[in-house]
PyMOL commands that place a pseudoatom at each C-alpha (Angstrom):
pseudoatom trace, name=CA, resn=MET, resi=1, chain=A, elem=C, hetatm=0, pos=[27.290, -2.349, -13.880]
pseudoatom trace, name=CA, resn=ALA, resi=2, chain=A, elem=C, hetatm=0, pos=[29.567, -3.197, -10.991]
pseudoatom trace, name=CA, resn=SER, resi=3, chain=A, elem=C, hetatm=0, pos=[33.220, -2.309, -11.408]
pseudoatom trace, name=CA, resn=LEU, resi=4, chain=A, elem=C, hetatm=0, pos=[35.585, -5.267, -11.755]
pseudoatom trace, name=CA, resn=PRO, resi=5, chain=A, elem=C, hetatm=0, pos=[38.710, -5.579, -9.582]
pseudoatom trace, name=CA, resn=ASP, resi=6, chain=A, elem=C, hetatm=0, pos=[42.206, -5.119, -10.952]
pseudoatom trace, name=CA, resn=CYS, resi=7, chain=A, elem=C, hetatm=0, pos=[44.280, -8.232, -11.549]
pseudoatom trace, name=CA, resn=PRO, resi=8, chain=A, elem=C, hetatm=0, pos=[46.097, -9.170, -8.307]
pseudoatom trace, name=CA, resn=LYS, resi=9, chain=A, elem=C, hetatm=0, pos=[49.074, -10.486, -10.273]
pseudoatom trace, name=CA, resn=CYS, resi=10, chain=A, elem=C, hetatm=0, pos=[49.830, -7.734, -12.819]
pseudoatom trace, name=CA, resn=GLN, resi=11, chain=A, elem=C, hetatm=0, pos=[47.519, -4.906, -11.623]
pseudoatom trace, name=CA, resn=SER, resi=12, chain=A, elem=C, hetatm=0, pos=[45.878, -4.648, -15.079]
pseudoatom trace, name=CA, resn=ASP, resi=13, chain=A, elem=C, hetatm=0, pos=[42.389, -3.190, -15.274]
pseudoatom trace, name=CA, resn=CYS, resi=14, chain=A, elem=C, hetatm=0, pos=[41.413, -5.273, -18.352]
pseudoatom trace, name=CA, resn=VAL, resi=15, chain=A, elem=C, hetatm=0, pos=[39.743, -7.981, -16.239]
pseudoatom trace, name=CA, resn=TYR, resi=16, chain=A, elem=C, hetatm=0, pos=[36.595, -9.771, -17.334]
pseudoatom trace, name=CA, resn=GLU, resi=17, chain=A, elem=C, hetatm=0, pos=[34.362, -12.303, -15.647]
pseudoatom trace, name=CA, resn=ASP, resi=18, chain=A, elem=C, hetatm=0, pos=[33.558, -15.777, -16.915]
pseudoatom trace, name=CA, resn=GLY, resi=19, chain=A, elem=C, hetatm=0, pos=[31.030, -17.684, -14.857]
pseudoatom trace, name=CA, resn=THR, resi=20, chain=A, elem=C, hetatm=0, pos=[32.388, -17.802, -11.284]
pseudoatom trace, name=CA, resn=MET, resi=21, chain=A, elem=C, hetatm=0, pos=[35.881, -16.640, -12.244]
pseudoatom trace, name=CA, resn=PHE, resi=22, chain=A, elem=C, hetatm=0, pos=[37.674, -13.387, -12.993]
pseudoatom trace, name=CA, resn=ILE, resi=23, chain=A, elem=C, hetatm=0, pos=[40.218, -13.600, -15.856]
pseudoatom trace, name=CA, resn=CYS, resi=24, chain=A, elem=C, hetatm=0, pos=[43.050, -11.222, -16.794]
pseudoatom trace, name=CA, resn=PRO, resi=25, chain=A, elem=C, hetatm=0, pos=[43.813, -11.322, -20.545]
pseudoatom trace, name=CA, resn=MET, resi=26, chain=A, elem=C, hetatm=0, pos=[47.164, -9.558, -19.985]
pseudoatom trace, name=CA, resn=CYS, resi=27, chain=A, elem=C, hetatm=0, pos=[48.839, -12.222, -17.829]
pseudoatom trace, name=CA, resn=ALA, resi=28, chain=A, elem=C, hetatm=0, pos=[46.260, -15.103, -18.122]
pseudoatom trace, name=CA, resn=HIS, resi=29, chain=A, elem=C, hetatm=0, pos=[45.742, -15.089, -14.336]
pseudoatom trace, name=CA, resn=GLU, resi=30, chain=A, elem=C, hetatm=0, pos=[42.412, -16.572, -13.176]
pseudoatom trace, name=CA, resn=TRP, resi=31, chain=A, elem=C, hetatm=0, pos=[40.890, -16.347, -9.705]
pseudoatom trace, name=CA, resn=PRO, resi=32, chain=A, elem=C, hetatm=0, pos=[37.467, -17.037, -8.209]
pseudoatom trace, name=CA, resn=LYS, resi=33, chain=A, elem=C, hetatm=0, pos=[35.043, -14.172, -7.624]
pseudoatom trace, name=CA, resn=ASP, resi=34, chain=A, elem=C, hetatm=0, pos=[34.881, -14.847, -3.895]
pseudoatom trace, name=CA, resn=GLN, resi=35, chain=A, elem=C, hetatm=0, pos=[38.664, -14.386, -3.646]
pseudoatom trace, name=CA, resn=ALA, resi=36, chain=A, elem=C, hetatm=0, pos=[38.251, -10.785, -4.927]
pseudoatom trace, name=CA, resn=MET, resi=37, chain=A, elem=C, hetatm=0, pos=[37.064, -9.813, -1.448]
pseudoatom trace, name=CA, resn=ASP, resi=38, chain=A, elem=C, hetatm=0, pos=[40.243, -11.238, 0.131]
pseudoatom trace, name=CA, resn=VAL, resi=39, chain=A, elem=C, hetatm=0, pos=[42.420, -9.320, -2.367]
pseudoatom trace, name=CA, resn=ALA, resi=40, chain=A, elem=C, hetatm=0, pos=[41.060, -6.002, -1.128]
pseudoatom trace, name=CA, resn=GLU, resi=41, chain=A, elem=C, hetatm=0, pos=[42.150, -6.839, 2.407]
pseudoatom trace, name=CA, resn=SER, resi=42, chain=A, elem=C, hetatm=0, pos=[45.644, -7.943, 1.441]
pseudoatom trace, name=CA, resn=GLU, resi=43, chain=A, elem=C, hetatm=0, pos=[46.319, -5.198, -1.104]
pseudoatom trace, name=CA, resn=ASN, resi=44, chain=A, elem=C, hetatm=0, pos=[49.302, -3.803, 0.848]
pseudoatom trace, name=CA, resn=VAL, resi=45, chain=A, elem=C, hetatm=0, pos=[51.029, -7.167, 1.258]
pseudoatom trace, name=CA, resn=VAL, resi=46, chain=A, elem=C, hetatm=0, pos=[54.281, -7.517, -0.771]
pseudoatom trace, name=CA, resn=ARG, resi=47, chain=A, elem=C, hetatm=0, pos=[54.908, -11.109, -1.930]
pseudoatom trace, name=CA, resn=ASP, resi=48, chain=A, elem=C, hetatm=0, pos=[57.956, -12.814, -3.327]
pseudoatom trace, name=CA, resn=ALA, resi=49, chain=A, elem=C, hetatm=0, pos=[58.066, -14.905, -6.564]
pseudoatom trace, name=CA, resn=ASN, resi=50, chain=A, elem=C, hetatm=0, pos=[56.673, -17.929, -4.666]
pseudoatom trace, name=CA, resn=GLY, resi=51, chain=A, elem=C, hetatm=0, pos=[53.805, -16.006, -3.071]
pseudoatom trace, name=CA, resn=ASN, resi=52, chain=A, elem=C, hetatm=0, pos=[55.310, -15.768, 0.418]
pseudoatom trace, name=CA, resn=PRO, resi=53, chain=A, elem=C, hetatm=0, pos=[54.591, -12.452, 2.196]
pseudoatom trace, name=CA, resn=LEU, resi=54, chain=A, elem=C, hetatm=0, pos=[57.652, -10.262, 2.779]
pseudoatom trace, name=CA, resn=GLN, resi=55, chain=A, elem=C, hetatm=0, pos=[58.308, -7.988, 5.731]
pseudoatom trace, name=CA, resn=ASP, resi=56, chain=A, elem=C, hetatm=0, pos=[60.899, -5.361, 6.626]
pseudoatom trace, name=CA, resn=GLY, resi=57, chain=A, elem=C, hetatm=0, pos=[64.125, -7.025, 7.789]
pseudoatom trace, name=CA, resn=ASP, resi=58, chain=A, elem=C, hetatm=0, pos=[63.665, -10.269, 5.849]
pseudoatom trace, name=CA, resn=ASP, resi=59, chain=A, elem=C, hetatm=0, pos=[66.494, -11.919, 3.912]
pseudoatom trace, name=CA, resn=VAL, resi=60, chain=A, elem=C, hetatm=0, pos=[65.847, -12.745, 0.236]
pseudoatom trace, name=CA, resn=VAL, resi=61, chain=A, elem=C, hetatm=0, pos=[67.658, -14.477, -2.626]
pseudoatom trace, name=CA, resn=VAL, resi=62, chain=A, elem=C, hetatm=0, pos=[67.699, -13.149, -6.200]
pseudoatom trace, name=CA, resn=ILE, resi=63, chain=A, elem=C, hetatm=0, pos=[66.197, -15.707, -8.645]
pseudoatom trace, name=CA, resn=LYS, resi=64, chain=A, elem=C, hetatm=0, pos=[67.221, -14.098, -11.950]
pseudoatom trace, name=CA, resn=ASP, resi=65, chain=A, elem=C, hetatm=0, pos=[70.268, -12.269, -13.279]
pseudoatom trace, name=CA, resn=LEU, resi=66, chain=A, elem=C, hetatm=0, pos=[69.414, -8.558, -13.043]
pseudoatom trace, name=CA, resn=LYS, resi=67, chain=A, elem=C, hetatm=0, pos=[71.201, -5.868, -15.040]
pseudoatom trace, name=CA, resn=VAL, resi=68, chain=A, elem=C, hetatm=0, pos=[71.966, -2.709, -13.112]
pseudoatom trace, name=CA, resn=LYS, resi=69, chain=A, elem=C, hetatm=0, pos=[70.800, 0.396, -14.933]
pseudoatom trace, name=CA, resn=GLY, resi=70, chain=A, elem=C, hetatm=0, pos=[73.572, 2.880, -15.637]
pseudoatom trace, name=CA, resn=ALA, resi=71, chain=A, elem=C, hetatm=0, pos=[76.339, 0.424, -14.826]
pseudoatom trace, name=CA, resn=SER, resi=72, chain=A, elem=C, hetatm=0, pos=[77.978, -2.609, -16.355]
pseudoatom trace, name=CA, resn=ALA, resi=73, chain=A, elem=C, hetatm=0, pos=[77.357, -4.672, -13.217]
pseudoatom trace, name=CA, resn=VAL, resi=74, chain=A, elem=C, hetatm=0, pos=[74.948, -7.598, -12.925]
pseudoatom trace, name=CA, resn=VAL, resi=75, chain=A, elem=C, hetatm=0, pos=[73.280, -8.966, -9.841]
pseudoatom trace, name=CA, resn=LYS, resi=76, chain=A, elem=C, hetatm=0, pos=[73.772, -12.741, -10.212]
pseudoatom trace, name=CA, resn=VAL, resi=77, chain=A, elem=C, hetatm=0, pos=[71.268, -15.502, -9.490]
pseudoatom trace, name=CA, resn=GLY, resi=78, chain=A, elem=C, hetatm=0, pos=[71.578, -16.702, -5.915]
pseudoatom trace, name=CA, resn=THR, resi=79, chain=A, elem=C, hetatm=0, pos=[72.806, -13.374, -4.497]
pseudoatom trace, name=CA, resn=LYS, resi=80, chain=A, elem=C, hetatm=0, pos=[71.595, -13.189, -0.903]
pseudoatom trace, name=CA, resn=VAL, resi=81, chain=A, elem=C, hetatm=0, pos=[70.259, -9.811, 0.175]
pseudoatom trace, name=CA, resn=LYS, resi=82, chain=A, elem=C, hetatm=0, pos=[69.921, -9.225, 3.910]
pseudoatom trace, name=CA, resn=ASN, resi=83, chain=A, elem=C, hetatm=0, pos=[67.685, -6.829, 5.824]
pseudoatom trace, name=CA, resn=ILE, resi=84, chain=A, elem=C, hetatm=0, pos=[65.346, -5.588, 3.066]
pseudoatom trace, name=CA, resn=ARG, resi=85, chain=A, elem=C, hetatm=0, pos=[63.062, -2.581, 3.487]
pseudoatom trace, name=CA, resn=LEU, resi=86, chain=A, elem=C, hetatm=0, pos=[59.636, -2.484, 1.819]
pseudoatom trace, name=CA, resn=VAL, resi=87, chain=A, elem=C, hetatm=0, pos=[58.687, 0.762, 0.035]
pseudoatom trace, name=CA, resn=GLU, resi=88, chain=A, elem=C, hetatm=0, pos=[55.810, 1.947, -2.140]
pseudoatom trace, name=CA, resn=GLY, resi=89, chain=A, elem=C, hetatm=0, pos=[56.229, 2.046, -5.921]
pseudoatom trace, name=CA, resn=ASP, resi=90, chain=A, elem=C, hetatm=0, pos=[57.242, -0.109, -8.834]
pseudoatom trace, name=CA, resn=HIS, resi=91, chain=A, elem=C, hetatm=0, pos=[60.424, -1.367, -7.180]
pseudoatom trace, name=CA, resn=ASP, resi=92, chain=A, elem=C, hetatm=0, pos=[58.933, -2.350, -3.834]
pseudoatom trace, name=CA, resn=ILE, resi=93, chain=A, elem=C, hetatm=0, pos=[62.128, -3.551, -2.102]
pseudoatom trace, name=CA, resn=ASP, resi=94, chain=A, elem=C, hetatm=0, pos=[64.886, -1.195, -1.014]
pseudoatom trace, name=CA, resn=CYS, resi=95, chain=A, elem=C, hetatm=0, pos=[68.155, -2.929, -0.073]
pseudoatom trace, name=CA, resn=LYS, resi=96, chain=A, elem=C, hetatm=0, pos=[71.942, -2.899, -0.096]
pseudoatom trace, name=CA, resn=ILE, resi=97, chain=A, elem=C, hetatm=0, pos=[73.466, -5.544, -2.348]
pseudoatom trace, name=CA, resn=PRO, resi=98, chain=A, elem=C, hetatm=0, pos=[77.000, -6.699, -1.565]
pseudoatom trace, name=CA, resn=GLY, resi=99, chain=A, elem=C, hetatm=0, pos=[79.416, -5.471, -4.232]
pseudoatom trace, name=CA, resn=ILE, resi=100, chain=A, elem=C, hetatm=0, pos=[76.785, -3.246, -5.900]
pseudoatom trace, name=CA, resn=GLY, resi=101, chain=A, elem=C, hetatm=0, pos=[75.432, -0.893, -3.224]
pseudoatom trace, name=CA, resn=GLN, resi=102, chain=A, elem=C, hetatm=0, pos=[72.008, 0.651, -2.529]
pseudoatom trace, name=CA, resn=MET, resi=103, chain=A, elem=C, hetatm=0, pos=[69.368, -0.550, -4.957]
pseudoatom trace, name=CA, resn=GLY, resi=104, chain=A, elem=C, hetatm=0, pos=[65.668, -1.038, -5.536]
pseudoatom trace, name=CA, resn=LEU, resi=105, chain=A, elem=C, hetatm=0, pos=[64.318, -4.469, -6.506]
pseudoatom trace, name=CA, resn=LYS, resi=106, chain=A, elem=C, hetatm=0, pos=[60.993, -5.808, -7.664]
pseudoatom trace, name=CA, resn=SER, resi=107, chain=A, elem=C, hetatm=0, pos=[59.591, -8.504, -5.408]
pseudoatom trace, name=CA, resn=MET, resi=108, chain=A, elem=C, hetatm=0, pos=[58.857, -10.738, -8.413]
pseudoatom trace, name=CA, resn=PHE, resi=109, chain=A, elem=C, hetatm=0, pos=[62.609, -11.372, -8.830]
pseudoatom trace, name=CA, resn=VAL, resi=110, chain=A, elem=C, hetatm=0, pos=[63.354, -12.548, -5.278]
pseudoatom trace, name=CA, resn=LYS, resi=111, chain=A, elem=C, hetatm=0, pos=[62.397, -15.427, -2.990]
pseudoatom trace, name=CA, resn=LYS, resi=112, chain=A, elem=C, hetatm=0, pos=[62.353, -15.421, 0.761]
pseudoatom trace, name=CA, resn=SER, resi=113, chain=A, elem=C, hetatm=0, pos=[65.263, -17.300, 2.319]
for i in range(1, 113): cmd.bond("trace and resi %d" % i, "trace and resi %d" % (i + 1))
show_as sticks, trace
zoom trace
């Protein structure tokens, strides 16, 4: 039996196939089988909440209020973050937020500006 790809949206390995589609039961994401080949090529691409690819030095805007762990501060919606740096790991954006300081963000909570 051929191994099935991980979900490109949530990285879950609980994917199953249904006809010509792959389906992830964890996040309900569906994609065609022929797209699975393209996913392998673009595995290292970090995308924002709208699906736009991000690069080092881009400016992004926070799309959700984010609590700062270990502090009583909150990063408000609409906060513009300049000159991001992409890193490996769960929090794939490293940046300096005005009024907060150095911080790691997940790309799913930002959009490219």
